[in-house]
C-alpha positions as a Markdown table, in Angstrom:
| # | Residue | x | y | z |
|---|---|---|---|---|
| 1 | Unk | 13.3 | 17.3 | 27.4 |
| 2 | Unk | 14.3 | 13.8 | 25.0 |
| 3 | Unk | 13.7 | 12.1 | 22.4 |
| 4 | Unk | 11.1 | 10.4 | 24.1 |
| 5 | Unk | 8.8 | 13.4 | 25.1 |
| 6 | Unk | 8.9 | 14.4 | 21.7 |
| 7 | Unk | 6.7 | 11.3 | 21.1 |
| 8 | Unk | 3.2 | 12.4 | 20.2 |
| 9 | Unk | 0.4 | 12.4 | 23.7 |
| 10 | Unk | -1.6 | 9.9 | 21.5 |
| 11 | Unk | 1.4 | 7.8 | 21.5 |
| 12 | Unk | 2.9 | 7.8 | 25.1 |
| 13 | Unk | -0.6 | 8.0 | 26.5 |
| 14 | Unk | -1.2 | 4.8 | 25.3 |
| 15 | Unk | -1.4 | 0.9 | 27.0 |
| 16 | Unk | 0.1 | -1.9 | 25.3 |
| 17 | Unk | -1.7 | -4.3 | 24.2 |
| 18 | Unk | -1.3 | -7.7 | 27.0 |
| 19 | Unk | -1.2 | -11.1 | 25.4 |
| 20 | Unk | -1.9 | -14.7 | 27.3 |
| 21 | Unk | 0.6 | -15.5 | 29.4 |
| 22 | Unk | 3.2 | -18.0 | 27.7 |
| 23 | Unk | 3.3 | -21.7 | 28.8 |
| 24 | Unk | 7.0 | -20.5 | 29.1 |
| 25 | Unk | 7.0 | -17.7 | 30.8 |
| 26 | Unk | 4.2 | -19.7 | 33.3 |
| 27 | Unk | 7.0 | -23.0 | 33.1 |
| 28 | Unk | 10.0 | -19.9 | 34.0 |
| 29 | Unk | 8.4 | -18.6 | 36.8 |
| 30 | Unk | 7.2 | -21.7 | 38.4 |
| 31 | Unk | 9.6 | -24.6 | 37.7 |
| 32 | Unk | 6.8 | -26.1 | 36.0 |
| 33 | Unk | 7.9 | -28.8 | 33.6 |
| 34 | Unk | 6.6 | -26.7 | 29.8 |
| 35 | Unk | 4.8 | -30.9 | 28.7 |
| 36 | Unk | 2.6 | -30.5 | 32.1 |
| 37 | Unk | 0.9 | -26.9 | 31.1 |
| 38 | Unk | -2.1 | -26.3 | 30.1 |
| 39 | Unk | -2.3 | -22.9 | 27.6 |
| 40 | Unk | -5.7 | -22.1 | 27.3 |
| 41 | Unk | -5.4 | -18.5 | 26.9 |
| 42 | Unk | -5.9 | -16.8 | 24.0 |
| 43 | Unk | -8.8 | -18.4 | 22.0 |
| 44 | Unk | -5.7 | -21.0 | 20.0 |
| 45 | Unk | -6.5 | -24.0 | 17.7 |
| 46 | Unk | -6.3 | -27.4 | 20.4 |
| 47 | Unk | -5.9 | -29.6 | 16.9 |
| 48 | Unk | -3.4 | -27.4 | 15.9 |
| 49 | Unk | -2.4 | -26.4 | 12.3 |
| 50 | Unk | -4.5 | -29.2 | 9.4 |
| 51 | Unk | -1.4 | -31.5 | 8.2 |
| 52 | Unk | -1.5 | -29.9 | 4.8 |
| 53 | Unk | -1.2 | -26.8 | 6.2 |
| 54 | Unk | 1.5 | -28.3 | 7.7 |
| 55 | Unk | 3.4 | -29.9 | 4.5 |
| 56 | Unk | 2.6 | -26.7 | 2.5 |
| 57 | Unk | 4.7 | -24.6 | 5.4 |
| 58 | Unk | 7.7 | -27.7 | 4.8 |
| 59 | Unk | 7.8 | -26.6 | 1.6 |
| 60 | Unk | 7.7 | -22.9 | 1.5 |
| 61 | Unk | 10.7 | -23.1 | 3.6 |
| 62 | Unk | 13.1 | -23.7 | 0.7 |
| 63 | Unk | 12.2 | -19.8 | -1.1 |
| 64 | Unk | 12.6 | -18.5 | 3.2 |
| 65 | Unk | 15.3 | -15.7 | 0.9 |
| 66 | Unk | 13.6 | -14.9 | -1.2 |
| 67 | Unk | 11.1 | -12.1 | -0.3 |
| 68 | Unk | 7.2 | -13.3 | -0.2 |
| 69 | Unk | 4.3 | -12.3 | -2.7 |
| 70 | Unk | 3.7 | -8.9 | -1.6 |
| 71 | Unk | 0.4 | -8.6 | -3.5 |
| 72 | Unk | 0.0 | -11.9 | -2.3 |
| 73 | Unk | -1.5 | -13.5 | -5.5 |
| 74 | Unk | -1.8 | -17.4 | -5.0 |
| 75 | Unk | -4.2 | -16.7 | -1.6 |
| 76 | Unk | -5.9 | -14.0 | -3.0 |
| 77 | Unk | -6.9 | -16.5 | -5.2 |
| 78 | Unk | -7.6 | -19.3 | -3.4 |
| 79 | Unk | -9.9 | -16.8 | -0.9 |
| 80 | Unk | -12.2 | -14.9 | -3.6 |
| 81 | Unk | -12.8 | -18.9 | -5.3 |
| 82 | Unk | -13.8 | -19.3 | -1.9 |
| 83 | Unk | -15.7 | -16.5 | -0.9 |
| 84 | Unk | -17.3 | -15.4 | -3.5 |
| 85 | Unk | -15.3 | -11.6 | -4.6 |
| 86 | Unk | -13.2 | -10.6 | -7.4 |
| 87 | Unk | -9.3 | -10.2 | -6.1 |
| 88 | Unk | -9.4 | -6.5 | -5.7 |
| 89 | Unk | -11.7 | -7.1 | -2.7 |
| 90 | Unk | -9.3 | -8.5 | -0.3 |
| 91 | Unk | -6.7 | -7.0 | 1.9 |
| 92 | Unk | -4.1 | -9.9 | 3.4 |
| 93 | Unk | -3.0 | -8.7 | 6.8 |
| 94 | Unk | -0.6 | -10.3 | 9.3 |
| 95 | Unk | -3.2 | -11.5 | 11.9 |
| 96 | Unk | -6.8 | -9.3 | 11.1 |
| 97 | Unk | -5.5 | -7.8 | 13.7 |
| 98 | Unk | -2.8 | -6.5 | 11.0 |
| 99 | Unk | -6.4 | -5.5 | 9.6 |
| 100 | Unk | -7.6 | -3.2 | 12.0 |
| 101 | Unk | -4.8 | -1.6 | 12.2 |
| 102 | Unk | -4.8 | -0.4 | 8.8 |
| 103 | Unk | -8.3 | 0.6 | 8.6 |
| 104 | Unk | -7.9 | 3.0 | 11.1 |
| 105 | Unk | -4.3 | 3.8 | 9.3 |
| 106 | Unk | -6.4 | 4.3 | 6.3 |
| 107 | Unk | -9.5 | 6.2 | 7.4 |
| 108 | Unk | -8.9 | 7.9 | 11.6 |
| 109 | Unk | -6.2 | 11.3 | 12.3 |
| 110 | Unk | -6.8 | 13.5 | 15.0 |
| 111 | Unk | -9.8 | 15.5 | 14.5 |
| 112 | Unk | -12.2 | 12.1 | 14.1 |
| 113 | Unk | -13.4 | 9.4 | 16.1 |
| 114 | Unk | -14.6 | 5.4 | 16.3 |
| 115 | Unk | -17.0 | 4.0 | 18.1 |
| 116 | Unk | -16.9 | 0.4 | 19.6 |
| 117 | Unk | -18.4 | -1.3 | 22.1 |
| 118 | Unk | -17.6 | -1.5 | 25.7 |
| 119 | Unk | -16.4 | -5.1 | 26.6 |
| 120 | Unk | -15.3 | -5.6 | 22.9 |
| 121 | Unk | -12.1 | -6.2 | 21.2 |
| 122 | Unk | -9.0 | -4.8 | 23.0 |
| 123 | Unk | -7.5 | -3.8 | 19.7 |
| 124 | Unk | -10.1 | -1.0 | 18.6 |
| 125 | Unk | -9.5 | 1.4 | 21.3 |
| 126 | Unk | -5.0 | 0.8 | 20.9 |
| 127 | Unk | -5.6 | 0.8 | 16.5 |
| 128 | Unk | -7.9 | 4.4 | 17.0 |
| 129 | Unk | -6.1 | 5.7 | 19.8 |
| 130 | Unk | -2.6 | 5.4 | 17.8 |
| 131 | Unk | -4.1 | 6.6 | 14.6 |
| 132 | Unk | -4.5 | 10.0 | 17.5 |
| 133 | Unk | -8.7 | 9.7 | 16.5 |
| 134 | Unk | -11.2 | 10.0 | 19.5 |
| 135 | Unk | -12.5 | 6.6 | 21.1 |
| 136 | Unk | -16.1 | 6.3 | 21.6 |
| 137 | Unk | -17.1 | 3.4 | 23.6 |
| 138 | Unk | -21.4 | 2.5 | 23.8 |
| 139 | Unk | -22.0 | 0.6 | 27.0 |
| 140 | Unk | -22.9 | -3.1 | 26.5 |
| 141 | Unk | -26.6 | -5.2 | 26.3 |
| 142 | Unk | -26.4 | -8.6 | 28.1 |
| 143 | Unk | -22.6 | -7.9 | 27.5 |
| 144 | Unk | -22.9 | -7.5 | 24.0 |
| 145 | Unk | -23.5 | -5.0 | 21.8 |
| 146 | Unk | -26.1 | -2.5 | 21.8 |
| 147 | Unk | -27.0 | -1.5 | 17.9 |
| 148 | Unk | -29.0 | 1.3 | 19.4 |
| 149 | Unk | -27.2 | 2.7 | 21.3 |
| 150 | Unk | -24.5 | 2.6 | 18.6 |
| 151 | Unk | -26.0 | 4.1 | 15.9 |
| 152 | Unk | -26.7 | 7.0 | 18.1 |
| 153 | Unk | -23.3 | 7.6 | 18.9 |
| 154 | Unk | -22.2 | 8.2 | 15.6 |
| 155 | Unk | -21.1 | 12.4 | 15.4 |
| 156 | Unk | -19.6 | 13.8 | 12.3 |
| 157 | Unk | -16.6 | 13.1 | 12.7 |
| 158 | Unk | -17.4 | 9.4 | 13.0 |
| 159 | Unk | -15.2 | 7.2 | 10.5 |
| 160 | Unk | -15.2 | 4.1 | 11.7 |
| 161 | Unk | -17.9 | 1.6 | 14.1 |
| 162 | Unk | -16.4 | -1.8 | 15.1 |
| 163 | Unk | -18.8 | -5.0 | 15.8 |
| 164 | Unk | -17.2 | -8.1 | 16.6 |
| 165 | Unk | -19.4 | -10.9 | 16.4 |
| 166 | Unk | -19.7 | -12.9 | 18.0 |
| 167 | Unk | -17.9 | -10.7 | 20.3 |
| 168 | Unk | -15.0 | -11.0 | 22.2 |
| 169 | Unk | -14.1 | -11.8 | 24.8 |
| 170 | Unk | -17.5 | -11.7 | 26.0 |
| 171 | Unk | -19.1 | -14.1 | 23.0 |
| 172 | Unk | -21.8 | -13.1 | 22.4 |
| 173 | Unk | -24.0 | -13.2 | 19.4 |
| 174 | Unk | -25.5 | -10.8 | 17.0 |
| 175 | Unk | -27.7 | -11.9 | 14.5 |
| 176 | Unk | -27.4 | -11.4 | 10.5 |
| 177 | Unk | -30.7 | -10.1 | 9.8 |
| 178 | Unk | -30.2 | -7.4 | 12.8 |
| 179 | Unk | -26.3 | -6.3 | 11.9 |
| 180 | Unk | -28.2 | -6.2 | 7.8 |
| 181 | Unk | -30.5 | -4.0 | 9.1 |
| 182 | Unk | -28.6 | -1.8 | 11.2 |
| 183 | Unk | -26.5 | -1.2 | 8.4 |
| 184 | Unk | -28.8 | 0.4 | 6.7 |
| 185 | Unk | -29.6 | 2.7 | 9.4 |
| 186 | Unk | -25.6 | 4.2 | 9.2 |
| 187 | Unk | -24.5 | 7.1 | 7.4 |
| 188 | Unk | -22.4 | 5.6 | 3.6 |
| 189 | Unk | -18.9 | 7.8 | 4.7 |
| 190 | Unk | -18.9 | 5.4 | 8.2 |
| 191 | Unk | -17.0 | 2.1 | 7.4 |
| 192 | Unk | -18.6 | -0.9 | 9.5 |
| 193 | Unk | -15.4 | -3.7 | 9.9 |
| 194 | Unk | -17.1 | -6.3 | 10.5 |
| 195 | Unk | -14.6 | -8.5 | 13.1 |
| 196 | Unk | -15.6 | -12.5 | 12.1 |
| 197 | Unk | -12.4 | -14.1 | 14.0 |
| 198 | Unk | -15.2 | -16.5 | 15.3 |
| 199 | Unk | -17.7 | -16.9 | 12.4 |
| 200 | Unk | -15.9 | -20.9 | 12.2 |
| 201 | Unk | -17.6 | -21.4 | 15.0 |
| 202 | Unk | -21.0 | -20.2 | 14.8 |
| 203 | Unk | -23.4 | -23.5 | 14.1 |
| 204 | Unk | -25.3 | -23.7 | 11.1 |
| 205 | Unk | -28.4 | -22.2 | 11.5 |
| 206 | Unk | -26.6 | -18.7 | 13.1 |
| 207 | Unk | -24.7 | -18.0 | 10.0 |
| 208 | Unk | -24.9 | -15.2 | 7.1 |
| 209 | Unk | -23.2 | -13.9 | 4.5 |
| 210 | Unk | -21.5 | -10.7 | 5.2 |
| 211 | Unk | -19.7 | -10.4 | 2.8 |
| 212 | Unk | -23.2 | -11.0 | -0.3 |
| 213 | Unk | -24.0 | -7.6 | 1.7 |
| 214 | Unk | -21.5 | -5.6 | 0.3 |
| 215 | Unk | -22.8 | -4.8 | -3.3 |
| 216 | Unk | -25.5 | -3.5 | -0.9 |
| 217 | Unk | -23.2 | -1.6 | 1.1 |
| 218 | Unk | -20.2 | 0.2 | 0.1 |
| 219 | Unk | -19.3 | 1.4 | 3.4 |
| 220 | Unk | -19.2 | -2.2 | 4.6 |
| 221 | Unk | -15.8 | -4.2 | 5.3 |
| 222 | Unk | -15.6 | -7.6 | 6.7 |
| 223 | Unk | -12.4 | -9.3 | 8.6 |
| 224 | Unk | -11.6 | -12.9 | 8.9 |
| 225 | Unk | -9.0 | -14.7 | 10.4 |
| 226 | Unk | -7.3 | -18.6 | 9.7 |
| 227 | Unk | -5.2 | -18.3 | 13.0 |
| 228 | Unk | -8.5 | -19.4 | 15.3 |
| 229 | Unk | -10.1 | -22.0 | 13.3 |
| 230 | Unk | -7.8 | -22.6 | 10.4 |
| 231 | Unk | -4.9 | -23.4 | 13.3 |
| 232 | Unk | -2.4 | -20.6 | 11.7 |
| 233 | Unk | -2.2 | -17.8 | 15.4 |
| 234 | Unk | 1.7 | -18.2 | 15.0 |
| 235 | Unk | 1.6 | -17.6 | 11.8 |
| 236 | Unk | -0.5 | -14.6 | 11.4 |
| 237 | Unk | -2.9 | -14.6 | 8.2 |
| 238 | Unk | -5.6 | -12.7 | 8.4 |
| 239 | Unk | -8.2 | -10.7 | 5.6 |
| 240 | Unk | -10.2 | -8.3 | 4.8 |
| 241 | Unk | -12.8 | -8.0 | 2.1 |
| 242 | Unk | -14.3 | -4.6 | 1.3 |
| 243 | Unk | -15.5 | -2.2 | -1.4 |
| 244 | Unk | -12.6 | -2.8 | -4.3 |
| 245 | Unk | -11.9 | 1.6 | -3.4 |
| 246 | Unk | -12.2 | 1.4 | -0.3 |
| 247 | Unk | -10.3 | -2.1 | -0.3 |
| 248 | Unk | -7.5 | -0.6 | -2.9 |
| 249 | Unk | -6.7 | 2.5 | 0.0 |
| 250 | Unk | -5.6 | 0.0 | 2.7 |
| 251 | Unk | -2.9 | -1.5 | 0.2 |
| 252 | Unk | -1.8 | 1.8 | -0.2 |
| 253 | Unk | -0.6 | 1.8 | 3.3 |
| 254 | Unk | -0.6 | -1.7 | 3.8 |
| 255 | Unk | 3.2 | -2.6 | 4.9 |
| 256 | Unk | 4.0 | -4.3 | 0.9 |
| 257 | Unk | 5.2 | -7.8 | 2.4 |
| 258 | Unk | 4.1 | -7.7 | 6.0 |
| 259 | Unk | 2.4 | -12.1 | 5.1 |
| 260 | Unk | 5.7 | -14.5 | 4.6 |
| 261 | Unk | 6.4 | -17.0 | 2.4 |
| 262 | Unk | 5.1 | -19.7 | 4.7 |
| 263 | Unk | 2.0 | -18.0 | 6.3 |
| 264 | Unk | 0.9 | -17.7 | 2.6 |
| 265 | Unk | 1.2 | -21.1 | 1.1 |
| 266 | Unk | 0.2 | -22.9 | 4.8 |
| 267 | Unk | -3.3 | -20.7 | 3.9 |
| 268 | Unk | -4.2 | -21.6 | 1.1 |
| 269 | Unk | -3.4 | -25.0 | 1.6 |
| 270 | Unk | -5.3 | -25.0 | 4.2 |
| 271 | Unk | -8.6 | -22.9 | 3.4 |
| 272 | Unk | -8.5 | -26.7 | 0.8 |
| 273 | Unk | -8.9 | -28.5 | 3.8 |
| 274 | Unk | -12.4 | -28.2 | 4.9 |
| 275 | Unk | -12.5 | -31.2 | 6.5 |
| 276 | Unk | -10.1 | -30.1 | 9.1 |
| 277 | Unk | -11.7 | -27.3 | 9.7 |
| 278 | Unk | -15.5 | -29.5 | 10.8 |
| 279 | Unk | -13.1 | -31.9 | 13.2 |
| 280 | Unk | -11.9 | -28.2 | 15.1 |
| 281 | Unk | -15.8 | -26.7 | 15.9 |
| 282 | Unk | -16.8 | -30.0 | 17.0 |
| 283 | Unk | -14.7 | -30.6 | 19.2 |
| 284 | Unk | -15.1 | -26.3 | 19.9 |
| 285 | Unk | -18.4 | -27.8 | 20.8 |
| 286 | Unk | -18.1 | -30.7 | 22.5 |
| 287 | Unk | -16.1 | -28.3 | 24.5 |
| 288 | Unk | -18.2 | -25.5 | 25.8 |
| 289 | Unk | -21.1 | -28.6 | 26.5 |
| 290 | Unk | -18.6 | -29.8 | 28.9 |
| 291 | Unk | -17.2 | -26.7 | 30.6 |
| 292 | Unk | -19.8 | -25.3 | 31.2 |
| 293 | Unk | -22.4 | -28.4 | 32.2 |
| 294 | Unk | -19.3 | -28.3 | 35.1 |
| 295 | Unk | -19.9 | -23.6 | 35.7 |
| 296 | Unk | -23.5 | -25.1 | 36.2 |
| 297 | Unk | -23.0 | -27.5 | 38.5 |
| 298 | Unk | -20.7 | -25.3 | 40.3 |
| 299 | Unk | -23.6 | -22.8 | 40.4 |
| 300 | Unk | -21.2 | -20.2 | 38.4 |
| 301 | Unk | -22.7 | -17.7 | 36.7 |
| 302 | Unk | -21.4 | -18.0 | 32.8 |
| 303 | Unk | -22.2 | -16.3 | 29.1 |
| 304 | Unk | -23.2 | -18.4 | 25.8 |
| 305 | Unk | -19.8 | -17.8 | 24.1 |
| 306 | Unk | -20.4 | -17.9 | 20.2 |
| 307 | Unk | -16.7 | -18.7 | 19.8 |
| 308 | Unk | -14.5 | -21.1 | 20.8 |
| 309 | Unk | -13.6 | -19.5 | 23.9 |
| 310 | Unk | -16.1 | -19.0 | 27.0 |
| 311 | Unk | -16.4 | -16.6 | 30.0 |
| 312 | Unk | -17.3 | -17.6 | 33.2 |
| 313 | Unk | -17.1 | -15.2 | 37.0 |
| 314 | Unk | -15.6 | -16.3 | 39.3 |
| 315 | Unk | -15.7 | -13.8 | 41.7 |
| 316 | Unk | -12.0 | -12.6 | 42.7 |
| 317 | Unk | -10.9 | -12.9 | 39.4 |
| 318 | Unk | -7.1 | -12.5 | 40.4 |
| 319 | Unk | -7.4 | -14.9 | 43.1 |
| 320 | Unk | -9.1 | -17.3 | 41.3 |
| 321 | Unk | -6.1 | -16.8 | 37.8 |
| 322 | Unk | -3.5 | -17.6 | 40.3 |
| 323 | Unk | -4.9 | -20.6 | 42.1 |
| 324 | Unk | -4.9 | -21.6 | 38.5 |
| 325 | Unk | -1.2 | -20.5 | 38.0 |
| 326 | Unk | 0.0 | -22.1 | 40.8 |
| 327 | Unk | -1.6 | -25.6 | 39.0 |
| 328 | Unk | 0.0 | -24.9 | 35.5 |
| 329 | Unk | -3.2 | -23.8 | 33.8 |
| 330 | Unk | -3.1 | -20.9 | 31.8 |
| 331 | Unk | -6.3 | -19.3 | 31.5 |
| 332 | Unk | -7.1 | -15.5 | 30.3 |
| 333 | Unk | -8.1 | -12.9 | 33.3 |
| 334 | Unk | -10.3 | -10.4 | 31.2 |
| 335 | Unk | -10.3 | -7.4 | 34.2 |
| 336 | Unk | -8.5 | -4.9 | 31.7 |
| 337 | Unk | -11.8 | -5.0 | 30.0 |
| 338 | Unk | -13.9 | -4.2 | 32.8 |
| 339 | Unk | -14.1 | -7.6 | 34.1 |
| 340 | Unk | -12.7 | -8.3 | 37.4 |
| 341 | Unk | -14.8 | -11.0 | 38.2 |
| 342 | Unk | -14.4 | -12.6 | 35.6 |
| 343 | Unk | -12.4 | -15.6 | 33.7 |
| 344 | Unk | -11.7 | -16.1 | 29.3 |
| 345 | Unk | -11.3 | -19.5 | 29.3 |
| 346 | Unk | -10.5 | -21.0 | 25.6 |
| 347 | Unk | -11.8 | -24.3 | 24.3 |
| 348 | Unk | -9.0 | -27.5 | 24.8 |
| 349 | Unk | -8.7 | -30.4 | 23.9 |
| 350 | Unk | -11.5 | -33.1 | 26.1 |
| 351 | Unk | -8.4 | -33.6 | 28.5 |
| 352 | Unk | -7.2 | -29.9 | 28.7 |
| 353 | Unk | -10.8 | -29.5 | 29.3 |
| 354 | Unk | -11.0 | -32.1 | 32.4 |
| 355 | Unk | -7.2 | -31.2 | 33.4 |
| 356 | Unk | -9.1 | -27.0 | 33.8 |
| 357 | Unk | -12.0 | -28.3 | 35.9 |
| 358 | Unk | -10.0 | -30.3 | 38.2 |
| 359 | Unk | -7.7 | -26.9 | 38.9 |
| 360 | Unk | -10.6 | -24.7 | 39.5 |
| 361 | Unk | -12.7 | -26.7 | 42.0 |
| 362 | Unk | -9.3 | -26.2 | 43.9 |
| 363 | Unk | -9.2 | -22.4 | 43.0 |
| 364 | Unk | -13.1 | -21.9 | 43.9 |
């Protein structure tokens, strides 16, 4: 008997989340200079951070010896104004991943369950299992969410239902009217976590206002991030909008200083730079078109994507991935999601996309 064996069985059974390979790691493995490596693996923003956010982050370093505002007042005020809610409805997270963890910590216990779709974000089962709760995975429909099946999968012990829209890693999208109709059929004691990490990449005609639905559906939590379109992945900043009672409970278990002073300052500035976000979205639209056109030329199956990535079927995903790595190109194999023949490719700058395309032709 060791101290490790005293850890709960549901913790010992976990497999850790596997992030995209860092550039520095591939450089060490291959000897390829870091400047010659292209990373299109982690859905990061190829345009970086806005200059306004950079300036605010640099200024905030002067306060690096002080604990951040544990209530994130300035950031909450900026978010409340931007999305039109009361500050009491907000929960600030160290990335939206933190929001998902806080939600499961608040509402899941052993003997309860969470419902999510096949091929959806890996953190949903990880966070669920970490609470000793049961995962109910619903088979996908066209690589996305089957809402009817998900509703039918709810059991008396279900406490959370996750929807990713757009979905990661497949990029699929559910129209807002379908989600709103779905919410009307869900028991009010089941928290619906609507994960909108990629919502800024939606075309204008596909957008909807989920936050406005919270008045009608107090069991709805909308999770968003500034790590993608806003480019704050390295600083980590996410937030949730929920009914005040739900937000209050989550803020009771949230770590008191979970978001740094630098991340908070950068986020406040980033929220004011809509021109930058529009440039990011435009680069993404062009990148999706650039990549999908080549996939068509090569006769490869790909999934229409509403995120800042595109998922393509290449046959032997592991073999093609290894060839890409040897050429200094990092993408994301998704065999862990049950899709061993597919690769997820983040949209980069035009020249980065071209570099991937050149390497893919060789790999195939």
